[in-house]
C-alpha positions, -999 to 999 in steps of 0.1 A, spaced: -599 505 47 -575 483 24 -589 443 19 -557 416 15 -550 403 -18 -567 380 -34 -566 383 -70 -601 402 -66 -590 428 -90 -597 429 -126 -557 442 -135 -571 452 -172 -600 464 -162 -582 487 -137 -558 498 -164 -576 502 -195 -604 526 -176 -572 554 -171 -562 550 -205 -555 589 -214 -575 599 -239 -569 634 -258 -588 652 -286 -561 685 -294 -528 694 -292 -522 698 -257 -493 714 -253 -488 711 -219 -498 669 -218 -480 653 -244 -478 609 -241 -449 589 -240 -439 558 -252 -409 539 -237 -389 508 -217 -370 525 -187 -339 528 -209 -354 548 -238 -384 569 -247 -403 589 -271 -428 619 -263 -458 620 -291 -481 650 -307 -516 647 -312 -499 628 -344 -488 603 -330 -453 616 -337 -435 644 -334 -446 666 -361 -455 699 -348 -429 702 -318 -432 738 -314 -463 734 -303 -451 720 -269 -417 741 -267 -430 763 -240 -450 731 -225 -435 697 -225 -417 694 -253 -411 665 -274 -381 642 -272 -364 613 -277 -342 606 -249 -322 573 -238 -303 568 -204 -268 561 -228 -275 595 -251 -253 619 -233 -234 650 -257 -203 670 -243 -195 705 -254 -159 711 -254 -143 726 -229 -138 764 -240 -113 772 -209 -93 740 -211 -96 732 -176 -110 706 -161 -127 691 -125 -93 691 -109 -89 732 -115 -117 741 -100 -110 760 -67 -131 748 -37 -143 770 -11 -137 760 26 -157 749 50 -151 750 90 -162 719 103 -151 719 143 -115 730 135 -108 711 104 -110 730 69 -133 708 44 -137 722 8 -165 717 -12 -175 730 -50 -201 758 -41 -189 790 -57 -187 804 -94 -165 833 -79 -134 837 -102 -142 809 -123 -177 813 -139 -171 796 -171 -159 765 -160 -183 767 -130 -209 765 -161 -198 740 -179 -192 717 -157 -228 716 -150 -238 717 -176 -221 689 -191 -222 663 -198 -264 673 -207 -290 643 -221 -295 648 -259 -322 646 -282 -317 619 -304 -336 628 -331 -375 640 -341 -395 620 -361 -424 638 -383 -449 640 -403 -436 660 -436 -469 685 -426 -457 723 -435 -492 736 -426 -510 728 -391 -545 737 -406 -545 712 -427 -545 683 -394 -573 684 -374 -570 659 -346 -600 632 -339 -587 614 -307 -556 596 -294 -556 568 -270 -522 554 -250 -535 516 -241 -520 511 -206 -524 475 -212 -504 471 -246 -480 496 -247 -501 516 -279 -505 551 -287 -531 550 -314 -538 586 -330 -566 592 -352 -567 627 -368 -577 641 -402 -553 655 -429 -565 680 -459 -599 659 -453 -593 621 -452 -585 601 -416 -553 592 -405 -542 564 -380 -514 563 -365 -502 536 -341 -468 540 -321 -449 518 -296 -417 513 -280 -396 481 -280 -397 465 -240 -361 456 -246 -345 480 -273 -344 516 -279 -361 510 -311 -394 528 -316 -422 510 -343 -446 533 -361 -483 522 -385 -496 543 -405 -526 536 -415 -550 557 -444 -524 576 -460 -490 578 -475 -482 611 -460 -440 607 -452 -422 607 -423 -388 629 -416 -358 619 -397 -339 647 -382 -312 650 -360 -300 685 -339 -267 690 -320 -269 684 -282 -277 710 -256 -286 711 -219 -321 730 -226 -354 713 -216 -360 703 -253 -326 685 -250 -319 696 -288 -301 731 -310 -311 734 -343 -290 761 -351 -258 746 -354 -255 720 -382 -221 727 -387 -214 718 -351 -224 676 -359 -224 648 -389 -252 628 -401 -232 597 -422 -254 570 -444 -234 539 -432 -258 518 -454 -288 524 -473 -307 494 -490 -340 493 -500 -359 490 -471 -333 503 -447 -307 529 -440 -280 533 -410 -269 564 -401 -238 576 -377 -244 604 -358 -211 620 -347 -212 651 -320 -180 663 -311 -162 631 -292 -198 615 -284 -211 594 -310 -244 570 -316 -258 549 -342 -293 549 -360 -312 526 -382 -343 529 -400 -360 497 -414 -396 499 -432 -416 469 -444 -439 480 -462 -433 501 -502 -412 534 -496 -382 549 -506 -357 573 -483 -342 601 -494 -318 627 -474 -330 663 -482 -303 682 -455 -270 676 -437 -292 661 -409 -328 656 -423 -342 622 -441 -372 620 -454 -392 583 -462 -416 586 -486 -445 557 -491 -451 546 -524 -484 569 -540 -506 537 -537 -495 524 -502 -523 526 -482 -503 517 -448 -463 527 -441 -449 503 -412 -412 512 -402 -394 510 -371 -365 533 -362 -339 518 -333 -313 540 -317 -277 525 -297 -247 534 -285 -232 504 -296 -203 502 -320 -225 487 -349 -260 486 -357 -276 451 -349 -278 428 -387 -313 421 -381 -343 446 -364 -377 428 -354 -404 443 -377 -432 466 -361 -458 441 -359 -435 422 -338 -426 453 -318 -463 459 -315 -469 417 -303 -436 427 -278 -455 460 -265 -491 443 -262 -470 408 -242 -449 433 -222 -477 459 -206 -499 425 -210 -473 409 -183 -463 446 -163 -503 450 -151 -508 414 -143 -481 410 -118 -469 436 -91 -491 456 -69 -526 469 -75 -549 493 -55 -587 497 -65 -607 523 -51 -639 512 -71 -670 517 -46 -659 546 -29 -684 572 -18 -660 599 -15 -661 618 -53 -625 620 -55 -613 585 -54 -615 580 -88 -588 608 -94 -570 595 -70 -573 565 -87 -560 572 -121 -530 592 -104 -519 554 -90 -527 536 -123 -506 568 -144 -476 567 -122 -467 528 -124 -468 534 -163 -447 566 -158 -420 558 -141 -421 524 -156 -415 537 -187 -388 566 -173 -370 554 -140 -372 521 -145 -340 521 -166 -301 520 -157 -292 552 -143 -311 569 -119 -337 592 -133 -336 626 -138 -364 645 -122 -383 647 -157 -370 610 -165 -370 605 -208 -396 631 -214 -372 664 -213 -343 678 -195 -342 694 -160 -308 704 -147 -296 697 -180 -306 661 -181 -285 653 -149 -298 634 -119 -303 642 -90 -295 612 -61 -313 629 -35 -346 620 -56 -333 587 -63 -352 571 -34 -384 592 -45 -385 583 -82 -380 543 -74 -379 534 -38 -417 525 -46 -408 494 -68 -398 468 -47 -428 481 -24 -451 475 -56 -437 442 -62 -417 449 -88 -380 452 -69 -360 442 -106 -371 480 -122 -353 491 -88 -319 471 -93 -315 483 -126 -305 517 -116 -284 506 -82 -258 489 -99 -249 527 -110 -235 531 -69 -214 503 -72 -201 517 -107 -192 549 -96 -177 531 -59 -141 549 -72 -149 583 -76 -169 583 -40 -145 570 -25 -121 598 -40 -150 624 -27 -152 611 11 -110 606 10 -106 644 1 -131 655 25 -115 640 53 -142 608 57 -145 573 56 -159 555 32 -181 569 2 -198 602 -2 -223 599 -33 -229 629 -53 -260 653 -54 -262 664 -89 -241 641 -112 -242 619 -149 -228 587 -156 -196 596 -146 -206 604 -113 -188 635 -111 -206 660 -85 -220 694 -105 -212 726 -86 -234 744 -70 -241 767 -38 -266 738 -28 -259 703 -40 -225 696 -25 -234 700 11 -267 681 11 -258 645 30 -298 635 26 -284 608 1 -260 592 18 -288 566 32 -310 560 7 -287 531 -10 -290 515 22 -326 519 24 -332 508 -5 -311 478 -9 -336 469 23 -363 470 2 -351 447 -27 -338 424 -1 -371 421 16 -388 414 -17 -364 389 -23 -345 377 9 -315 360 -4 -274 356 -3 -273 370 -34 -290 397 -31 -268 407 3 -233 397 -16 -246 424 -41 -248 456 -25 -226 448 7 -199 468 -4 -221 503 -13 -240 495 23 -211 489 48 -189 519 27 -216 546 29 -221 532 67 -183 544 71 -193 575 58 -223 585 77 -204 573 109 -175 591 101 -194 622 94 -212 622 130 -189 647 149 -186 634 185 -199 663 209 -176 646 237 -191 679 262 -224 665 255 -216 629 248 -237 626 215 -230 630 174 -240 657 161 -247 661 120 -231 692 105 -221 724 103 -219 727 76 -246 711 59 -281 717 42 -307 697 49 -335 681 29 -351 714 34 -329 735 12 -336 772 27 -307 770 57 -274 784 56 -248 753 57 -223 771 84 -254 780 107 -275 748 105 -270 712 119 -286 682 135 -317 686 110 -344 665 125 -351 642 95 -310 631 86 -310 627 128 -335 596 122 -321 585 87 -286 582 101 -296 563 134 -322 539 108 -299 536 81 -265 525 103 -292 499 125 -299 486 85 -259 484 77 -252 464 105 -282 442 106 -270 437 69 -238 426 83 -253 403 111 -271 386 80 -240 376 59 -226 361 93 -206 390 106 -195 409 137 -218 443 138 -198 472 140 -194 490 172 -187 522 162 -216 523 138 -239 510 171 -226 541 189 -230 568 168 -272 553 160 -273 549 195 -259 584 202 -270 604 177 -279 639 191 -322 641 203 -346 650 170 -346 689 180 -381 704 196 -395 740 203 -428 748 215 -436 711 214 -430 705 177 -401 694 155 -380 715 139 -359 716 105 -329 715 121 -314 727 157 -302 758 145 -335 772 134 -342 807 142 -378 803 150 -409 778 148 -426 778 116 -420 814 109 -386 817 84 -388 787 72 -426 774 72 -414 771 32 -397 744 7 -396 708 20 -413 699 55 -387 676 62 -391 672 96 -424 654 90 -402 625 73 -384 614 103 -420 598 108 -435 583 78 -408 580 56 -387 567 78 -406 541 115 -395 570 135 -377 550 159 -363 581 172 -399 602 171 -425 612 199 -454 602 180 -474 629 202 -449 655 192 -451 647 158 -484 653 160 -485 683 169 -456 691 142 -479 679 117 -511 696 127 -490 728 131 -478 724 89 -511 723 78 -520 753 97 -493 775 87 -472 761 54 -467 781 28 -479 753 0 -473 770 -33 -439 771 -24 -437 731 -17 -428 703 -44 -445 676 -57 -433 648 -32 -442 673 1 -477 657 -3 -472 620 -3 -445 630 26 -478 643 46 -498 616 38 -475 589 49 -471 609 82 -506 610 86 -510 574 85 -485 566 109 -502 586 134 -536 569 125 -553 598 109 -567 588 77 -589 621 64 -560 639 66 -537 615 49 -564 614 18 -562 657 21 -526 659 19 -523 638 -13 -551 658 -32 -544 692 -22 -559 720 -37 -521 737 -46 -503 746 -77 -474 722 -69 -500 693 -69 -515 697 -104 -517 666 -125 -520 667 -157 -539 644 -184 -513 625 -193 -503 614 -157 -473 642 -148 -469 664 -118 -467 694 -129 -445 721 -112 -437 752 -132 -428 763 -168 -397 754 -166 -408 724 -147 -433 712 -162 -433 673 -147 -418 657 -116 -417 621 -110 -405 622 -77 -443 630 -71 -452 601 -92 -430 578 -71 -440 593 -35 -475 592 -46 -470 553 -48 -451 552 -16 -477 569 -3 -503 548 -16 -488 516 1 -483 531 32 -519 540 38 -529 504 24 -507 494 55 -519 511 82 -557 519 75 -542 549 60 -577 556 39 -612 568 59 -631 536 61 -667 554 60 -662 565 26 -630 547 9 -636 512 -1 -595 500 -11 -584 470 -26 -548 460 -27 -532 431 -42 -493 426 -40 -484 448 -20 -451 455 7 -452 473 28 -431 503 32 -400 508 59 
């Protein structure tokens, strides 16, 4: 049973007992340092010395929120030229970007561009892998410093690596050795490694300044440009060794090499850069403050032997989401580690990546990315208007420009629409002030306008209907034959009610239309005593028992105002009995846990979080592995933190075998 916050948790001990420790080149589990806007993933040398060892596992990349590249369009056409597929919506034709037929080249270009860019590989100049013997690599969570010790040609080398907490800058300190370090830059690619090393002629790396202890480089890739500055504080010399390769050679008698490497999109490099020493100090201060504040959960003393592993996942998920999912844009599903879906982010996943931040007492880490919704309001309005709806329709798979990528599934999803309302509500609960109300009023009100106008009024049955066409969160349903998905019905009712409460907080009158839709939205579909994924499911849990068990989200993720709890209990147990778990995703186990916790079934909640199935694999670095082409999945980490908070607030752990101490947690929705 969870204990109330009382300052009883030794925060430093809790974090550091789960410091990741590696003793070899683990191609599936490299370690990263970052700050939410920028991240650097290293091999066992503390740099990116042997990227080939990781290509088939988890690639070594240097990624940012601002670093994107667009390949010139070979067709000369753009989004306005893309032909939409018409779907019938109660006698009205609505166009969606779902088909590549007759326009494959444009379809592929729109999906693949812009793509996130590997900003540069930083590694030791070592040609023979056999000369390196890893000894031990530890990521100290309390300081954010990665310490890597290895032997090179029989000599000990110690490397410390960290990321500046406020700048997109890496700091490196190398002791006991004069190993040269290379800085190499690729062309852009939407592939998982975010780099194309085969076309040096397609981009340029120009030296803008080169002093005795600093070099500034301008990178140009087609119409995209960024800057790189390297500043070293110990005796060394930088030499250019190719069109995109620079090597920093320490002095022969040097016992230590210290440098910082800054990346930026600004017009010019900073006149001065913090030293490596100052950056290490800033990192230590930042992470000490991070772990000392916000939420914490400790499971020490539990008699269940799985408690240590669950606590490890909780601690590492806090670190990973802070460095990967707390930037100025919604994160891609692989964050700032490597590319998934060309580096684009999926708006329906934003909740799973980042909604836990206010729940764990760190609302500002979510609010950094919520400003994105305001920035893309014009394109979201245009999308809704073009389909004949009011308000704003948010994209599904997108990039900084807010343009929706064509897909047979994505443009027909709707469950991302209420997310901004729900996330803003969590932020308001974290700091209930007028500034918060004003900050999100436009995106909330226009989201609600779309949701109300999207619901079709079925006069014959005096109800509102969602779809067709629609594809629910459980994506294996045909859009033309699907309507009233259970999760989305509950979410529509809850979010429209939240939007009207937001109006009341601002002293505005409630919108009667929103209330009408929320009140008369269709009942959640039931068959054989359990909830269906949608009203037109062909059979119960037979043809559709894979992908997300999304009907469970109506109670657990959401408070379940329309849910009959005993029906949901039967649904939960049916899902546990017959679902095809290898075909699920990392956030599905937290969904099950949250539903079980709401229903007062703590054993099932814990069992769901720790289910032994491929998509619930958790690597030594704390990442949630899904498949070879998706080697990490941050919605699983964010979902875990949401589930644990929900369980801590609802006696969601078995009291006879678990001892749970929690501090600084807010309840979920």
